[in-house]
C-alpha positions as CSV (number, residue, x, y, z in Angstrom):
1,X,75.8,106.7,93.1
2,X,74.5,105.6,96.8
3,X,77.0,105.0,99.8
4,X,76.4,101.6,100.0
5,X,78.2,100.9,96.5
6,X,80.8,103.0,97.6
7,X,81.2,101.6,100.7
8,X,81.7,98.0,99.0
9,X,84.0,99.4,97.2
10,X,86.3,100.6,99.8
11,X,85.5,97.9,101.9
12,X,83.1,99.3,104.6
13,X,85.2,102.4,105.4
14,X,83.3,105.1,103.3
15,X,79.8,104.8,104.7
16,X,78.8,108.6,104.5
17,X,75.3,108.8,104.9
18,X,72.9,109.9,102.1
19,X,71.2,112.9,103.6
20,X,71.8,116.5,102.1
21,X,74.9,118.4,101.9
22,X,74.8,121.5,104.4
23,X,76.0,124.3,102.7
24,X,77.0,126.5,105.8
25,X,79.0,123.3,107.0
26,X,82.3,122.8,105.9
27,X,85.1,119.7,106.4
28,X,88.3,121.4,105.0
29,X,91.1,119.7,104.4
30,X,94.3,121.7,103.4
31,X,96.5,120.5,100.5
32,X,99.8,121.3,100.6
33,X,100.8,121.5,96.7
34,X,103.3,122.2,93.5
35,X,101.2,124.5,91.6
36,X,104.3,126.4,90.5
37,X,107.9,125.4,90.1
38,X,109.2,122.1,89.1
39,X,106.9,120.1,90.7
40,X,103.4,121.6,88.7
41,X,103.2,118.9,86.3
42,X,102.3,116.7,89.5
43,X,100.4,119.5,91.3
44,X,98.5,120.7,89.0
45,X,96.9,117.7,87.8
46,X,96.7,116.1,91.7
47,X,94.6,119.9,92.4
48,X,92.6,119.1,90.2
49,X,91.4,115.3,90.8
50,X,91.2,116.5,93.9
51,X,88.1,119.1,93.1
52,X,86.5,116.2,91.2
53,X,86.9,113.8,94.5
54,X,85.3,117.0,96.3
55,X,82.7,116.6,93.8
56,X,81.7,113.2,93.9
57,X,81.9,113.0,97.7
58,X,79.9,115.8,97.8
59,X,77.1,114.5,95.7
60,X,77.3,111.0,97.2
61,X,76.9,112.1,101.0
62,X,78.4,114.6,103.5
63,X,80.9,114.2,106.6
64,X,79.3,114.6,109.6
65,X,76.3,116.6,107.9
66,X,79.7,118.6,106.6
67,X,80.6,120.3,102.9
68,X,83.9,118.4,102.1
69,X,86.0,121.3,101.0
70,X,90.0,121.0,99.8
71,X,92.0,124.3,101.1
72,X,95.0,124.4,98.6
73,X,98.6,126.3,99.7
74,X,100.9,126.6,96.9
75,X,104.4,125.2,97.6
76,X,106.3,126.4,94.6
77,X,107.7,122.6,94.8
78,X,110.4,124.1,97.4
79,X,111.1,122.1,100.7
80,X,111.4,126.1,102.4
81,X,108.2,127.0,101.7
82,X,106.6,123.6,102.2
83,X,107.7,124.0,105.9
84,X,106.7,127.5,106.5
85,X,103.0,126.9,105.2
86,X,102.9,123.3,107.0
87,X,103.7,125.7,110.4
88,X,101.3,128.0,109.3
89,X,98.2,125.1,108.6
90,X,99.5,123.5,111.8
91,X,98.1,126.7,113.7
92,X,94.8,125.6,113.3
93,X,95.4,122.0,115.0
94,X,93.9,119.9,111.7
95,X,93.8,116.2,111.9
96,X,94.5,115.2,108.8
97,X,96.5,117.6,105.9
98,X,97.6,116.2,102.2
99,X,100.5,116.5,99.9
100,X,102.7,117.7,99.2
101,X,103.8,116.0,95.7
102,X,107.5,115.4,95.5
103,X,109.9,113.6,97.4
104,X,111.7,117.0,98.5
105,X,108.7,119.1,99.9
106,X,107.5,115.4,101.6
107,X,110.5,114.6,102.9
108,X,111.2,118.3,104.7
109,X,107.4,118.0,105.9
110,X,108.2,115.2,107.6
111,X,109.9,116.0,110.8
112,X,107.2,118.9,111.8
113,X,104.7,115.6,111.9
114,X,105.9,113.8,114.9
115,X,102.8,114.3,117.2
116,X,100.4,114.9,113.9
117,X,98.5,116.0,111.5
118,X,98.6,113.1,109.6
119,X,99.9,114.0,106.2
120,X,99.2,112.0,102.8
121,X,101.9,112.5,100.6
122,X,101.0,112.0,97.1
123,X,104.9,111.0,96.2
124,X,105.4,107.3,96.0
125,X,109.2,108.1,96.3
126,X,108.6,109.1,99.8
127,X,109.2,106.6,102.2
128,X,107.4,107.3,105.7
129,X,108.6,105.5,108.8
130,X,106.4,103.0,110.2
131,X,104.1,104.0,112.8
132,X,104.7,107.7,111.5
133,X,102.0,110.1,110.5
134,X,102.8,110.5,107.3
135,X,101.4,108.1,104.6
136,X,102.4,108.2,101.1
137,X,99.9,107.4,97.9
138,X,100.3,104.4,95.3
139,X,103.0,101.9,95.4
140,X,106.9,102.7,96.8
141,X,109.3,103.3,93.8
142,X,110.9,99.9,95.4
143,X,107.9,98.0,94.4
144,X,108.1,99.5,90.9
145,X,111.3,98.7,91.1
146,X,111.1,95.0,91.6
147,X,108.3,95.1,89.3
148,X,110.2,96.4,86.3
149,X,113.3,94.6,86.9
150,X,111.2,91.2,87.3
151,X,109.4,92.1,84.4
152,X,113.0,92.7,82.4
153,X,114.7,89.5,83.8
154,X,111.5,87.6,82.7
155,X,112.3,88.8,79.0
156,X,115.5,88.0,79.3
157,X,117.3,91.6,79.8
158,X,119.8,90.6,82.9
159,X,122.3,93.1,81.7
160,X,121.3,96.5,83.1
161,X,122.5,99.9,83.0
162,X,121.1,102.4,85.8
163,X,121.7,106.2,85.4
164,X,120.1,108.2,88.5
165,X,119.5,111.8,89.3
166,X,121.9,113.1,92.3
167,X,118.9,114.7,94.0
168,X,116.3,113.0,96.6
169,X,114.8,110.9,93.6
170,X,118.0,109.5,92.3
171,X,119.2,108.9,95.8
172,X,115.4,106.7,96.6
173,X,116.1,105.4,92.9
174,X,119.6,104.2,93.6
175,X,118.9,102.5,97.4
176,X,115.6,100.9,95.7
177,X,118.1,99.5,93.0
178,X,120.6,97.7,95.7
179,X,117.6,96.3,97.2
180,X,116.2,95.0,94.0
181,X,119.0,93.3,92.8
182,X,119.8,91.5,96.6
183,X,116.3,89.4,96.0
184,X,117.1,85.8,95.5
185,X,115.3,86.0,91.7
186,X,117.6,88.3,90.6
187,X,120.7,86.4,91.5
188,X,121.7,86.3,87.8
189,X,120.7,90.2,86.9
190,X,123.8,92.5,86.6
191,X,124.2,95.9,87.5
192,X,127.2,96.5,84.5
193,X,127.1,100.6,85.0
194,X,125.6,102.9,86.8
195,X,126.7,107.0,86.0
196,X,124.9,109.8,88.0
197,X,124.1,113.4,86.7
198,X,123.4,116.5,88.4
199,X,119.6,118.3,87.5
200,X,121.2,121.4,86.8
201,X,123.0,119.4,83.8
202,X,121.4,120.3,80.2
203,X,123.8,117.0,78.6
204,X,124.2,113.5,79.8
205,X,126.4,112.8,76.5
206,X,129.2,111.6,78.9
207,X,126.8,109.2,80.9
208,X,125.5,107.9,77.5
209,X,129.0,106.8,76.1
210,X,129.7,104.9,80.1
211,X,126.3,103.0,78.5
212,X,127.5,102.6,75.8
213,X,131.0,100.8,76.5
214,X,129.3,98.5,79.1
215,X,126.7,96.7,76.4
216,X,124.0,95.8,78.6
217,X,120.6,94.9,77.7
218,X,118.2,97.1,78.8
219,X,119.0,101.2,80.5
220,X,116.9,102.2,83.7
221,X,116.3,106.1,83.5
222,X,115.3,106.7,87.3
223,X,114.6,110.2,87.6
224,X,111.4,112.2,86.9
225,X,110.0,115.4,84.6
226,X,112.5,117.2,83.0
227,X,115.8,115.3,84.0
228,X,114.1,112.4,82.7
229,X,113.9,114.1,78.9
230,X,117.7,114.8,79.7
231,X,118.6,111.1,79.6
232,X,115.7,110.0,77.1
233,X,117.4,113.2,74.5
234,X,121.0,112.1,75.5
235,X,119.9,108.4,74.6
236,X,118.2,109.6,71.4
237,X,121.3,111.5,70.2
238,X,123.4,108.5,70.4
239,X,121.4,106.8,68.4
240,X,120.7,104.0,71.2
241,X,117.7,101.2,70.8
242,X,117.8,99.1,74.1
243,X,114.6,99.2,76.0
244,X,114.4,101.9,78.8
245,X,112.6,101.4,82.1
246,X,111.4,104.6,84.0
247,X,109.6,105.4,86.9
248,X,105.8,105.6,87.0
249,X,106.4,109.1,88.0
250,X,106.9,109.9,84.4
251,X,103.7,108.7,82.8
252,X,101.6,112.0,82.2
253,X,100.3,113.1,78.9
254,X,102.3,116.3,79.0
255,X,105.5,114.8,79.2
256,X,104.4,112.5,76.9
257,X,103.2,114.9,74.0
258,X,106.4,117.4,74.8
259,X,108.9,114.5,74.8
260,X,107.3,112.7,72.0
261,X,110.6,113.7,69.3
262,X,113.4,111.9,71.4
263,X,111.6,109.1,73.7
264,X,113.0,105.6,73.6
265,X,110.9,103.6,71.0
266,X,110.8,101.0,73.7
267,X,109.8,102.9,76.8
268,X,108.8,101.1,79.5
269,X,107.0,103.0,82.4
270,X,106.1,100.9,85.8
271,X,102.4,102.5,87.8
272,X,99.6,100.6,90.0
273,X,96.4,99.0,88.7
274,X,94.8,101.8,87.6
275,X,96.6,101.9,84.3
276,X,94.9,98.2,83.4
277,X,91.9,99.8,83.6
278,X,89.1,97.8,81.4
279,X,92.2,95.5,79.8
280,X,90.2,92.0,80.2
281,X,94.2,90.4,79.8
282,X,94.5,91.6,83.7
283,X,93.3,89.8,86.4
284,X,92.0,92.7,88.4
285,X,89.7,92.3,91.9
286,X,86.4,93.2,91.0
287,X,86.4,95.5,93.4
288,X,89.1,97.4,92.1
289,X,87.7,97.3,88.4
290,X,84.1,98.6,90.2
291,X,86.3,101.8,92.0
292,X,88.2,102.2,88.5
293,X,85.0,103.0,86.9
294,X,84.1,105.3,89.1
295,X,87.5,107.4,89.0
296,X,87.1,107.1,85.2
297,X,83.4,108.1,84.8
298,X,84.4,111.3,86.6
299,X,87.5,112.3,84.7
300,X,85.3,111.2,81.7
301,X,82.8,113.7,82.9
302,X,85.5,116.2,83.2
303,X,86.6,115.8,79.6
304,X,90.1,114.7,81.2
305,X,92.5,111.5,80.6
306,X,93.8,109.7,83.4
307,X,97.2,109.8,84.3
308,X,100.1,109.3,87.2
309,X,99.7,113.1,88.3
310,X,95.7,113.3,88.0
311,X,95.3,109.6,89.8
312,X,97.4,110.0,92.3
313,X,95.3,112.1,95.2
314,X,91.9,110.0,94.4
315,X,92.2,107.4,96.5
316,X,94.0,109.3,99.2
317,X,90.9,111.6,98.9
318,X,88.0,108.8,99.2
319,X,90.5,107.2,102.3
320,X,90.7,110.5,104.2
321,X,87.3,111.3,103.5
322,X,85.6,107.8,104.8
323,X,87.9,107.8,108.0
324,X,86.8,110.9,109.4
325,X,83.2,109.7,108.7
326,X,83.6,106.8,109.8
327,X,85.0,108.3,113.6
328,X,83.4,110.4,115.5
329,X,83.2,113.9,114.6
330,X,86.3,116.3,115.3
331,X,88.6,112.4,115.4
332,X,92.2,113.3,116.5
333,X,95.2,112.6,114.3
334,X,96.0,109.7,116.3
335,X,92.5,108.4,115.8
336,X,92.7,108.6,112.1
337,X,96.1,107.0,111.9
338,X,94.5,103.6,114.0
339,X,92.4,103.8,111.7
340,X,93.8,103.5,108.6
341,X,96.5,101.5,110.1
342,X,93.7,98.7,109.7
343,X,92.2,99.2,106.7
344,X,91.8,96.5,104.4
345,X,89.8,97.3,100.5
346,X,90.0,98.5,97.3
347,X,90.7,101.6,95.1
348,X,91.7,102.7,91.5
349,X,95.1,101.4,92.4
350,X,94.5,98.2,93.4
351,X,94.0,96.3,96.9
352,X,94.6,97.8,99.5
353,X,95.9,96.1,102.9
354,X,97.7,99.0,105.6
355,X,98.7,95.8,107.8
356,X,100.3,94.0,105.3
357,X,102.0,97.6,103.7
358,X,102.4,100.3,106.7
359,X,102.2,103.8,105.5
360,X,101.3,103.1,102.0
361,X,98.8,100.2,101.9
362,X,99.5,99.0,98.2
363,X,102.8,97.0,97.5
364,X,104.0,95.1,94.2
365,X,101.7,92.5,93.9
366,X,99.6,95.9,92.5
367,X,102.4,97.3,90.3
368,X,101.9,96.8,86.5
369,X,104.4,96.9,83.9
370,X,103.0,99.6,80.8
371,X,105.0,100.1,77.3
372,X,104.4,103.4,75.9
373,X,102.5,103.4,72.7
374,X,102.5,106.6,70.2
375,X,100.5,105.7,68.0
376,X,97.4,104.9,70.6
377,X,98.3,107.3,72.9
378,X,98.9,105.8,76.0
379,X,100.0,103.2,78.2
380,X,99.5,99.7,77.3
381,X,100.0,96.8,79.8
382,X,102.4,94.5,79.3
383,X,102.5,92.8,82.6
384,X,100.4,90.8,84.6
385,X,99.7,93.0,88.6
386,X,103.3,92.2,90.0
387,X,106.0,92.4,86.8
388,X,105.2,89.1,85.1
389,X,104.9,89.4,81.4
390,X,101.8,88.5,80.0
391,X,101.4,85.6,77.8
């Protein structure tokens, strides 16, 4: 794969030279990752994807003559440990770092980054302040919520129920739903009931009964991982049959397999354009399709299937590597931040425009609603980018 092709995929940013990688020279990028703890189902996947990205980038070029190497640090999905590790990494004064995987750890890290380094968080739920030294991967949870509610509304489901957790992810979901329902397009959409539950709860039977009593047309379960399973299990035990929507963070094959016995029959999950790779029904930018072809080939070669946890770190790796090569060797955190703030191009998630979507580059127009198809063991796109149902 030539650097010219990679340049066309990322609009001229990634221009790594085709010279041989010098094994003795390394460009280290430190990665704080949830390799254990509650976020491990995300952290391990992003870790493995970064290793694939490392191989791809080193096979196709170098960064000022240096070989790329990701250096991993396990924050155990614990905010306190993440802060401690960040302090240790910052002692070496790196211009950039990557991670972590969940809102709680990224939020804990952010106050320490007032003067850099530039950190690329892998959680879509993280909402970095505009102009800050933190970027967030993929479409925001707000963009996901807007697309999901748009899809439900256009399908005629306007009486909605929302169950959310009381942690940072759930609180983020509450804010997103309030902002989404305030949009003029959703003037006829009503949230008829909104119970909460604690992450330590082993049952949400009481909350499910509140939902049943309110007679919604669809339920949104806004949390990820094991707490989402608690909602799905309660839904199944209560014999409910309404459509269920949830965060794209739940789009992992491991979860679909683990939760198979109690997943809703009509389960809708939202994520970016990687979910529609190869689907001729969708109108994808040609550059996005080309970037997806490279990513899927790397995954196929490794015997892996792309899902939300596996894909989230791919584009950030290429974007940061490209920025380092485009800038002078030893560029500062400020230089990298300024460079990416004006970046426009394409990746597996969609068409990037950091001027339009500060801190993440991807917006609602890159979000696709999918439905889990257990008989095919995959997610099927049911909307165009943005949430409009497919004809």
